[in-house]
CHARMM-style PDB file with segment names, atoms N, HN, CA, C and O in Angstrom:
ATOM      1  N   MET     1       0.683  52.355 -27.504  1.00  0.00      PROA
ATOM      2  CA  MET     1       1.579  52.377 -26.370  1.00  0.00      PROA
ATOM      3  C   MET     1       1.778  50.963 -25.811  1.00  0.00      PROA
ATOM      4  O   MET     1       2.893  50.587 -25.450  1.00  0.00      PROA
ATOM      5  N   ARG     2       0.710  50.196 -25.744  1.00  0.00      PROA
ATOM      6  HN  ARG     2      -0.196  50.502 -26.037  1.00  0.00      PROA
ATOM      7  CA  ARG     2       0.842  48.833 -25.229  1.00  0.00      PROA
ATOM      8  C   ARG     2       1.737  47.985 -26.123  1.00  0.00      PROA
ATOM      9  O   ARG     2       2.544  47.192 -25.639  1.00  0.00      PROA
ATOM     10  N   LEU     3       1.586  48.162 -27.431  1.00  0.00      PROA
ATOM     11  HN  LEU     3       0.931  48.807 -27.824  1.00  0.00      PROA
ATOM     12  CA  LEU     3       2.399  47.390 -28.371  1.00  0.00      PROA
ATOM     13  C   LEU     3       3.877  47.718 -28.188  1.00  0.00      PROA
ATOM     14  O   LEU     3       4.707  46.809 -28.151  1.00  0.00      PROA
ATOM     15  N   ARG     4       4.214  48.983 -28.075  1.00  0.00      PROA
ATOM     16  HN  ARG     4       3.540  49.721 -28.105  1.00  0.00      PROA
ATOM     17  CA  ARG     4       5.621  49.368 -27.884  1.00  0.00      PROA
ATOM     18  C   ARG     4       6.163  48.879 -26.551  1.00  0.00      PROA
ATOM     19  O   ARG     4       7.329  48.492 -26.468  1.00  0.00      PROA
ATOM     20  N   THR     5       5.360  48.887 -25.528  1.00  0.00      PROA
ATOM     21  HN  THR     5       4.413  49.201 -25.595  1.00  0.00      PROA
ATOM     22  CA  THR     5       5.796  48.406 -24.220  1.00  0.00      PROA
ATOM     23  C   THR     5       6.065  46.911 -24.270  1.00  0.00      PROA
ATOM     24  O   THR     5       7.039  46.435 -23.687  1.00  0.00      PROA
ATOM     25  N   ARG     6       5.222  46.180 -24.953  1.00  0.00      PROA
ATOM     26  HN  ARG     6       4.431  46.567 -25.427  1.00  0.00      PROA
ATOM     27  CA  ARG     6       5.383  44.736 -25.073  1.00  0.00      PROA
ATOM     28  C   ARG     6       6.621  44.389 -25.905  1.00  0.00      PROA
ATOM     29  O   ARG     6       7.356  43.465 -25.557  1.00  0.00      PROA
ATOM     30  N   LYS     7       6.858  45.115 -26.992  1.00  0.00      PROA
ATOM     31  HN  LYS     7       6.261  45.865 -27.275  1.00  0.00      PROA
ATOM     32  CA  LYS     7       8.007  44.853 -27.849  1.00  0.00      PROA
ATOM     33  C   LYS     7       9.326  45.273 -27.213  1.00  0.00      PROA
ATOM     34  O   LYS     7      10.382  44.769 -27.595  1.00  0.00      PROA
ATOM     35  N   ALA     8       9.282  46.169 -26.268  1.00  0.00      PROA
ATOM     36  HN  ALA     8       8.425  46.578 -25.957  1.00  0.00      PROA
ATOM     37  CA  ALA     8      10.513  46.671 -25.647  1.00  0.00      PROA
ATOM     38  C   ALA     8      11.241  45.580 -24.873  1.00  0.00      PROA
ATOM     39  O   ALA     8      12.458  45.662 -24.707  1.00  0.00      PROA
ATOM     40  N   SER     9      10.534  44.566 -24.398  1.00  0.00      PROA
ATOM     41  HN  SER     9       9.545  44.500 -24.533  1.00  0.00      PROA
ATOM     42  CA  SER     9      11.178  43.504 -23.632  1.00  0.00      PROA
ATOM     43  C   SER     9      11.894  42.503 -24.524  1.00  0.00      PROA
ATOM     44  O   SER     9      12.619  41.650 -24.013  1.00  0.00      PROA
ATOM     45  N   HSD    10      11.716  42.577 -25.855  1.00  0.00      PROA
ATOM     46  HN  HSD    10      11.127  43.270 -26.271  1.00  0.00      PROA
ATOM     47  CA  HSD    10      12.330  41.633 -26.778  1.00  0.00      PROA
ATOM     48  C   HSD    10      13.555  42.200 -27.486  1.00  0.00      PROA
ATOM     49  O   HSD    10      14.041  41.597 -28.443  1.00  0.00      PROA
ATOM     50  N   ARG    11      14.059  43.333 -27.043  1.00  0.00      PROA
ATOM     51  HN  ARG    11      13.665  43.823 -26.265  1.00  0.00      PROA
ATOM     52  CA  ARG    11      15.214  43.933 -27.710  1.00  0.00      PROA
ATOM     53  C   ARG    11      16.471  43.123 -27.396  1.00  0.00      PROA
ATOM     54  O   ARG    11      16.574  42.542 -26.316  1.00  0.00      PROA
ATOM     55  N   PRO    12      17.420  43.078 -28.320  1.00  0.00      PROA
ATOM     56  CA  PRO    12      18.647  42.313 -28.093  1.00  0.00      PROA
ATOM     57  C   PRO    12      19.523  42.982 -27.032  1.00  0.00      PROA
ATOM     58  O   PRO    12      19.574  44.207 -26.924  1.00  0.00      PROA
ATOM     59  N   VAL    13      20.204  42.148 -26.257  1.00  0.00      PROA
ATOM     60  HN  VAL    13      20.163  41.152 -26.345  1.00  0.00      PROA
ATOM     61  CA  VAL    13      21.065  42.631 -25.186  1.00  0.00      PROA
ATOM     62  C   VAL    13      22.483  42.123 -25.453  1.00  0.00      PROA
ATOM     63  O   VAL    13      22.673  40.944 -25.749  1.00  0.00      PROA
ATOM     64  N   ALA    14      23.455  42.989 -25.354  1.00  0.00      PROA
ATOM     65  HN  ALA    14      23.300  43.948 -25.114  1.00  0.00      PROA
ATOM     66  CA  ALA    14      24.850  42.593 -25.552  1.00  0.00      PROA
ATOM     67  C   ALA    14      25.303  41.712 -24.388  1.00  0.00      PROA
ATOM     68  O   ALA    14      24.946  41.983 -23.242  1.00  0.00      PROA
ATOM     69  N   PRO    15      26.093  40.651 -24.662  1.00  0.00      PROA
ATOM     70  CA  PRO    15      26.551  39.777 -23.589  1.00  0.00      PROA
ATOM     71  C   PRO    15      27.529  40.513 -22.662  1.00  0.00      PROA
ATOM     72  O   PRO    15      28.342  41.320 -23.113  1.00  0.00      PROA
ATOM     73  N   GLU    16      27.434  40.224 -21.386  1.00  0.00      PROA
ATOM     74  HN  GLU    16      26.774  39.568 -21.020  1.00  0.00      PROA
ATOM     75  CA  GLU    16      28.355  40.818 -20.424  1.00  0.00      PROA
ATOM     76  C   GLU    16      29.673  40.053 -20.490  1.00  0.00      PROA
ATOM     77  O   GLU    16      29.686  38.828 -20.611  1.00  0.00      PROA
ATOM     78  N   LEU    17      30.766  40.779 -20.410  1.00  0.00      PROA
ATOM     79  HN  LEU    17      30.756  41.774 -20.312  1.00  0.00      PROA
ATOM     80  CA  LEU    17      32.078  40.159 -20.495  1.00  0.00      PROA
ATOM     81  C   LEU    17      32.879  40.445 -19.242  1.00  0.00      PROA
ATOM     82  O   LEU    17      32.804  41.533 -18.671  1.00  0.00      PROA
ATOM     83  N   ALA    18      33.644  39.455 -18.826  1.00  0.00      PROA
ATOM     84  HN  ALA    18      33.705  38.571 -19.290  1.00  0.00      PROA
ATOM     85  CA  ALA    18      34.553  39.593 -17.686  1.00  0.00      PROA
ATOM     86  C   ALA    18      35.982  39.465 -18.211  1.00  0.00      PROA
ATOM     87  O   ALA    18      36.193  39.141 -19.380  1.00  0.00      PROA
ATOM     88  N   LYS    19      36.947  39.718 -17.354  1.00  0.00      PROA
ATOM     89  HN  LYS    19      36.776  39.982 -16.405  1.00  0.00      PROA
ATOM     90  CA  LYS    19      38.350  39.646 -17.736  1.00  0.00      PROA
ATOM     91  C   LYS    19      38.938  38.342 -17.193  1.00  0.00      PROA
ATOM     92  O   LYS    19      38.755  38.018 -16.020  1.00  0.00      PROA
ATOM     93  N   CYS    20      39.639  37.601 -18.040  1.00  0.00      PROA
ATOM     94  HN  CYS    20      39.787  37.864 -18.993  1.00  0.00      PROA
ATOM     95  CA  CYS    20      40.281  36.356 -17.622  1.00  0.00      PROA
ATOM     96  C   CYS    20      41.412  36.685 -16.646  1.00  0.00      PROA
ATOM     97  O   CYS    20      42.211  37.588 -16.895  1.00  0.00      PROA
ATOM     98  N   ALA    21      41.474  35.952 -15.541  1.00  0.00      PROA
ATOM     99  HN  ALA    21      40.826  35.218 -15.339  1.00  0.00      PROA
ATOM    100  CA  ALA    21      42.498  36.205 -14.524  1.00  0.00      PROA
ATOM    101  C   ALA    21      43.889  35.780 -15.003  1.00  0.00      PROA
ATOM    102  O   ALA    21      44.888  36.345 -14.558  1.00  0.00      PROA
ATOM    103  N   GLN    22      43.969  34.801 -15.893  1.00  0.00      PROA
ATOM    104  HN  GLN    22      43.157  34.342 -16.254  1.00  0.00      PROA
ATOM    105  CA  GLN    22      45.260  34.306 -16.372  1.00  0.00      PROA
ATOM    106  C   GLN    22      45.845  35.185 -17.468  1.00  0.00      PROA
ATOM    107  O   GLN    22      46.973  35.664 -17.357  1.00  0.00      PROA
ATOM    108  N   CYS    23      45.062  35.394 -18.537  1.00  0.00      PROA
ATOM    109  HN  CYS    23      44.145  35.005 -18.627  1.00  0.00      PROA
ATOM    110  CA  CYS    23      45.627  36.066 -19.718  1.00  0.00      PROA
ATOM    111  C   CYS    23      45.048  37.453 -19.973  1.00  0.00      PROA
ATOM    112  O   CYS    23      45.603  38.206 -20.773  1.00  0.00      PROA
ATOM    113  N   GLY    24      43.938  37.811 -19.309  1.00  0.00      PROA
ATOM    114  HN  GLY    24      43.487  37.199 -18.660  1.00  0.00      PROA
ATOM    115  CA  GLY    24      43.355  39.127 -19.473  1.00  0.00      PROA
ATOM    116  C   GLY    24      42.422  39.272 -20.657  1.00  0.00      PROA
ATOM    117  O   GLY    24      42.003  40.384 -20.978  1.00  0.00      PROA
ATOM    118  N   ALA    25      42.087  38.170 -21.313  1.00  0.00      PROA
ATOM    119  HN  ALA    25      42.427  37.267 -21.053  1.00  0.00      PROA
ATOM    120  CA  ALA    25      41.179  38.223 -22.467  1.00  0.00      PROA
ATOM    121  C   ALA    25      39.745  38.426 -21.989  1.00  0.00      PROA
ATOM    122  O   ALA    25      39.422  38.125 -20.840  1.00  0.00      PROA
ATOM    123  N   ALA    26      38.892  38.934 -22.865  1.00  0.00      PROA
ATOM    124  HN  ALA    26      39.154  39.178 -23.799  1.00  0.00      PROA
ATOM    125  CA  ALA    26      37.483  39.116 -22.544  1.00  0.00      PROA
ATOM    126  C   ALA    26      36.771  37.769 -22.647  1.00  0.00      PROA
ATOM    127  O   ALA    26      36.833  37.103 -23.681  1.00  0.00      PROA
ATOM    128  N   VAL    27      36.092  37.373 -21.565  1.00  0.00      PROA
ATOM    129  HN  VAL    27      36.041  37.914 -20.725  1.00  0.00      PROA
ATOM    130  CA  VAL    27      35.451  36.074 -21.478  1.00  0.00      PROA
ATOM    131  C   VAL    27      34.063  36.247 -20.881  1.00  0.00      PROA
ATOM    132  O   VAL    27      33.862  37.111 -20.027  1.00  0.00      PROA
ATOM    133  N   ARG    28      33.106  35.442 -21.316  1.00  0.00      PROA
ATOM    134  HN  ARG    28      33.269  34.740 -22.010  1.00  0.00      PROA
ATOM    135  CA  ARG    28      31.796  35.447 -20.672  1.00  0.00      PROA
ATOM    136  C   ARG    28      31.945  34.832 -19.283  1.00  0.00      PROA
ATOM    137  O   ARG    28      32.716  33.887 -19.116  1.00  0.00      PROA
ATOM    138  N   PRO    29      31.227  35.345 -18.284  1.00  0.00      PROA
ATOM    139  CA  PRO    29      31.371  34.837 -16.922  1.00  0.00      PROA
ATOM    140  C   PRO    29      31.007  33.353 -16.798  1.00  0.00      PROA
ATOM    141  O   PRO    29      30.113  32.868 -17.492  1.00  0.00      PROA
ATOM    142  N   HSD    30      31.694  32.650 -15.925  1.00  0.00      PROA
ATOM    143  HN  HSD    30      32.420  33.044 -15.361  1.00  0.00      PROA
ATOM    144  CA  HSD    30      31.450  31.238 -15.622  1.00  0.00      PROA
ATOM    145  C   HSD    30      31.659  30.336 -16.830  1.00  0.00      PROA
ATOM    146  O   HSD    30      30.964  29.332 -16.982  1.00  0.00      PROA
ATOM    147  N   ARG    31      32.616  30.687 -17.693  1.00  0.00      PROA
ATOM    148  HN  ARG    31      33.181  31.503 -17.569  1.00  0.00      PROA
ATOM    149  CA  ARG    31      32.949  29.879 -18.863  1.00  0.00      PROA
ATOM    150  C   ARG    31      34.466  29.721 -18.929  1.00  0.00      PROA
ATOM    151  O   ARG    31      35.201  30.547 -18.387  1.00  0.00      PROA
ATOM    152  N   VAL    32      34.930  28.676 -19.583  1.00  0.00      PROA
ATOM    153  HN  VAL    32      34.333  28.005 -20.023  1.00  0.00      PROA
ATOM    154  CA  VAL    32      36.361  28.464 -19.783  1.00  0.00      PROA
ATOM    155  C   VAL    32      36.868  29.510 -20.772  1.00  0.00      PROA
ATOM    156  O   VAL    32      36.196  29.811 -21.758  1.00  0.00      PROA
ATOM    157  N   CYS    33      38.034  30.054 -20.513  1.00  0.00      PROA
ATOM    158  HN  CYS    33      38.579  29.809 -19.711  1.00  0.00      PROA
ATOM    159  CA  CYS    33      38.621  31.064 -21.395  1.00  0.00      PROA
ATOM    160  C   CYS    33      39.042  30.396 -22.703  1.00  0.00      PROA
ATOM    161  O   CYS    33      39.816  29.439 -22.680  1.00  0.00      PROA
ATOM    162  N   PRO    34      38.546  30.882 -23.842  1.00  0.00      PROA
ATOM    163  CA  PRO    34      38.935  30.262 -25.117  1.00  0.00      PROA
ATOM    164  C   PRO    34      40.375  30.571 -25.521  1.00  0.00      PROA
ATOM    165  O   PRO    34      40.940  29.869 -26.359  1.00  0.00      PROA
ATOM    166  N   ALA    35      40.971  31.600 -24.945  1.00  0.00      PROA
ATOM    167  HN  ALA    35      40.511  32.170 -24.264  1.00  0.00      PROA
ATOM    168  CA  ALA    35      42.338  31.973 -25.308  1.00  0.00      PROA
ATOM    169  C   ALA    35      43.384  31.118 -24.603  1.00  0.00      PROA
ATOM    170  O   ALA    35      44.371  30.718 -25.220  1.00  0.00      PROA
ATOM    171  N   CYS    36      43.178  30.829 -23.304  1.00  0.00      PROA
ATOM    172  HN  CYS    36      42.375  31.154 -22.803  1.00  0.00      PROA
ATOM    173  CA  CYS    36      44.198  30.092 -22.552  1.00  0.00      PROA
ATOM    174  C   CYS    36      43.701  28.764 -21.986  1.00  0.00      PROA
ATOM    175  O   CYS    36      44.520  27.920 -21.622  1.00  0.00      PROA
ATOM    176  N   GLY    37      42.385  28.549 -21.899  1.00  0.00      PROA
ATOM    177  HN  GLY    37      41.720  29.234 -22.195  1.00  0.00      PROA
ATOM    178  CA  GLY    37      41.847  27.280 -21.417  1.00  0.00      PROA
ATOM    179  C   GLY    37      41.732  27.179 -19.909  1.00  0.00      PROA
ATOM    180  O   GLY    37      41.518  26.085 -19.387  1.00  0.00      PROA
ATOM    181  N   TYR    38      41.869  28.291 -19.190  1.00  0.00      PROA
ATOM    182  HN  TYR    38      42.043  29.180 -19.614  1.00  0.00      PROA
ATOM    183  CA  TYR    38      41.804  28.270 -17.735  1.00  0.00      PROA
ATOM    184  C   TYR    38      40.407  28.618 -17.237  1.00  0.00      PROA
ATOM    185  O   TYR    38      39.685  29.394 -17.863  1.00  0.00      PROA
ATOM    186  N   TYR    39      40.037  28.028 -16.093  1.00  0.00      PROA
ATOM    187  HN  TYR    39      40.623  27.398 -15.585  1.00  0.00      PROA
ATOM    188  CA  TYR    39      38.785  28.355 -15.410  1.00  0.00      PROA
ATOM    189  C   TYR    39      39.037  28.244 -13.925  1.00  0.00      PROA
ATOM    190  O   TYR    39      39.468  27.197 -13.441  1.00  0.00      PROA
ATOM    191  N   LYS    40      38.774  29.314 -13.198  1.00  0.00      PROA
ATOM    192  HN  LYS    40      38.424  30.164 -13.591  1.00  0.00      PROA
ATOM    193  CA  LYS    40      38.972  29.385 -11.739  1.00  0.00      PROA
ATOM    194  C   LYS    40      40.395  29.012 -11.325  1.00  0.00      PROA
ATOM    195  O   LYS    40      40.596  28.305 -10.338  1.00  0.00      PROA
ATOM    196  N   GLY    41      41.382  29.493 -12.088  1.00  0.00      PROA
ATOM    197  HN  GLY    41      41.219  30.068 -12.890  1.00  0.00      PROA
ATOM    198  CA  GLY    41      42.774  29.326 -11.701  1.00  0.00      PROA
ATOM    199  C   GLY    41      43.417  28.016 -12.087  1.00  0.00      PROA
ATOM    200  O   GLY    41      44.595  27.814 -11.791  1.00  0.00      PROA
ATOM    201  N   ARG    42      42.706  27.122 -12.731  1.00  0.00      PROA
ATOM    202  HN  ARG    42      41.749  27.287 -12.971  1.00  0.00      PROA
ATOM    203  CA  ARG    42      43.335  25.872 -13.158  1.00  0.00      PROA
ATOM    204  C   ARG    42      43.021  25.607 -14.617  1.00  0.00      PROA
ATOM    205  O   ARG    42      41.987  26.029 -15.134  1.00  0.00      PROA
ATOM    206  N   GLN    43      43.943  24.892 -15.282  1.00  0.00      PROA
ATOM    207  HN  GLN    43      44.783  24.549 -14.862  1.00  0.00      PROA
ATOM    208  CA  GLN    43      43.769  24.637 -16.705  1.00  0.00      PROA
ATOM    209  C   GLN    43      42.789  23.490 -16.896  1.00  0.00      PROA
ATOM    210  O   GLN    43      42.979  22.395 -16.367  1.00  0.00      PROA
ATOM    211  N   VAL    44      41.745  23.760 -17.656  1.00  0.00      PROA
ATOM    212  HN  VAL    44      41.590  24.650 -18.086  1.00  0.00      PROA
ATOM    213  CA  VAL    44      40.691  22.786 -17.898  1.00  0.00      PROA
ATOM    214  C   VAL    44      40.797  22.211 -19.307  1.00  0.00      PROA
ATOM    215  O   VAL    44      40.578  21.017 -19.513  1.00  0.00      PROA
ATOM    216  N   VAL    45      41.131  23.059 -20.271  1.00  0.00      PROA
ATOM    217  HN  VAL    45      41.308  24.029 -20.104  1.00  0.00      PROA
ATOM    218  CA  VAL    45      41.222  22.662 -21.662  1.00  0.00      PROA
ATOM    219  C   VAL    45      42.589  23.064 -22.191  1.00  0.00      PROA
ATOM    220  O   VAL    45      43.068  24.166 -21.925  1.00  0.00      PROA
ATOM    221  N   SER    46      43.216  22.165 -22.942  1.00  0.00      PROA
ATOM    222  HN  SER    46      42.828  21.269 -23.159  1.00  0.00      PROA
ATOM    223  CA  SER    46      44.491  22.534 -23.564  1.00  0.00      PROA
ATOM    224  C   SER    46      44.185  23.239 -24.885  1.00  0.00      PROA
ATOM    225  O   SER    46      43.400  22.752 -25.699  1.00  0.00      PROA
ATOM    226  N   VAL    47      44.820  24.392 -25.081  1.00  0.00      PROA
ATOM    227  HN  VAL    47      45.459  24.787 -24.420  1.00  0.00      PROA
ATOM    228  CA  VAL    47      44.583  25.199 -26.270  1.00  0.00      PROA
ATOM    229  C   VAL    47      45.823  25.161 -27.141  1.00  0.00      PROA
ATOM    230  O   VAL    47      46.927  25.438 -26.674  1.00  0.00      PROA
ATOM    231  N   ALA    48      45.641  24.817 -28.405  1.00  0.00      PROA
ATOM    232  HN  ALA    48      44.744  24.591 -28.784  1.00  0.00      PROA
ATOM    233  CA  ALA    48      46.761  24.773 -29.342  1.00  0.00      PROA
ATOM    234  C   ALA    48      47.139  26.195 -29.756  1.00  0.00      PROA
ATOM    235  O   ALA    48      46.275  27.002 -30.099  1.00  0.00      PROA
ATOM    236  N   VAL    49      48.429  26.488 -29.720  1.00  0.00      PROA
ATOM    237  HN  VAL    49      49.130  25.832 -29.442  1.00  0.00      PROA
ATOM    238  CA  VAL    49      48.919  27.820 -30.092  1.00  0.00      PROA
ATOM    239  C   VAL    49      49.173  27.808 -31.595  1.00  0.00      PROA
ATOM    240  O   VAL    49      49.889  26.949 -32.110  1.00  0.00      PROA
ATOM    241  N   ALA    50      48.581  28.764 -32.283  1.00  0.00      PROA
ATOM    242  HN  ALA    50      47.999  29.461 -31.865  1.00  0.00      PROA
ATOM    243  CA  ALA    50      48.742  28.806 -33.731  1.00  0.00      PROA
ATOM    244  C   ALA    50      49.854  29.737 -34.160  1.00  0.00      PROA
ATOM    245  OT1 ALA    50      50.113  29.880 -35.355  1.00  0.00      PROA
TER     246      ALA     50
END
Protein backbone atom coordinates (compact mmCIF):
# COMPACT_ATOMS: atom_id res chain seq x y z
CA UNK A 1 0.00 0.00 0.00
CA UNK A 2 2.81 2.42 0.81
CA UNK A 3 4.49 1.73 -2.52
CA UNK A 4 1.30 2.44 -4.47
CA UNK A 5 0.66 5.61 -2.49
CA UNK A 6 4.18 6.86 -3.18
CA UNK A 7 3.98 6.05 -6.91
CA UNK A 8 0.59 7.73 -7.27
CA UNK A 9 2.17 11.18 -6.97
CA UNK A 10 4.37 10.54 -10.04
CA UNK A 11 1.58 9.94 -12.56
CA UNK A 12 1.58 12.13 -15.68
CA UNK A 13 -0.79 15.09 -15.74
CA UNK A 14 -2.25 16.58 -18.92
CA UNK A 15 -1.39 20.28 -19.41
CA UNK A 16 -4.20 22.74 -18.74
CA UNK A 17 -5.23 24.75 -21.77
CA UNK A 18 -6.87 28.15 -22.06
CA UNK A 19 -8.52 29.82 -25.04
CA UNK A 20 -6.69 32.59 -26.91
CA UNK A 21 -8.66 35.85 -26.75
CA UNK A 22 -7.60 36.87 -30.29
CA UNK A 23 -7.97 33.73 -32.39
CA UNK A 24 -9.61 31.18 -30.07
CA UNK A 25 -6.82 28.59 -30.33
CA UNK A 26 -5.94 26.36 -27.38
CA UNK A 27 -2.95 27.85 -25.54
CA UNK A 28 -1.16 27.10 -22.28
CA UNK A 29 -1.86 29.86 -19.74
CA UNK A 30 0.59 32.79 -19.48
CA UNK A 31 2.26 31.96 -22.81
CA UNK A 32 2.30 33.65 -26.22
CA UNK A 33 -0.22 32.12 -28.62
CA UNK A 34 1.68 30.11 -31.25
CA UNK A 35 -1.12 30.58 -33.80
CA UNK A 36 -1.39 34.39 -33.81
CA UNK A 37 1.52 35.66 -31.65
CA UNK A 38 -0.64 37.67 -29.23
CA UNK A 39 -0.27 37.87 -25.44
CA UNK A 40 -2.56 39.95 -23.20
CA UNK A 41 -4.16 41.75 -26.15
CA UNK A 42 -1.02 42.89 -27.93
CA UNK A 43 1.13 41.29 -30.61
CA UNK A 44 4.42 40.07 -29.19
CA UNK A 45 5.68 37.76 -31.92
CA UNK A 46 5.08 37.99 -35.65
CA UNK A 47 3.85 34.67 -37.03
CA UNK A 48 4.40 33.75 -40.67
CA UNK A 49 1.24 32.53 -42.40
CA UNK A 50 1.84 29.37 -44.37
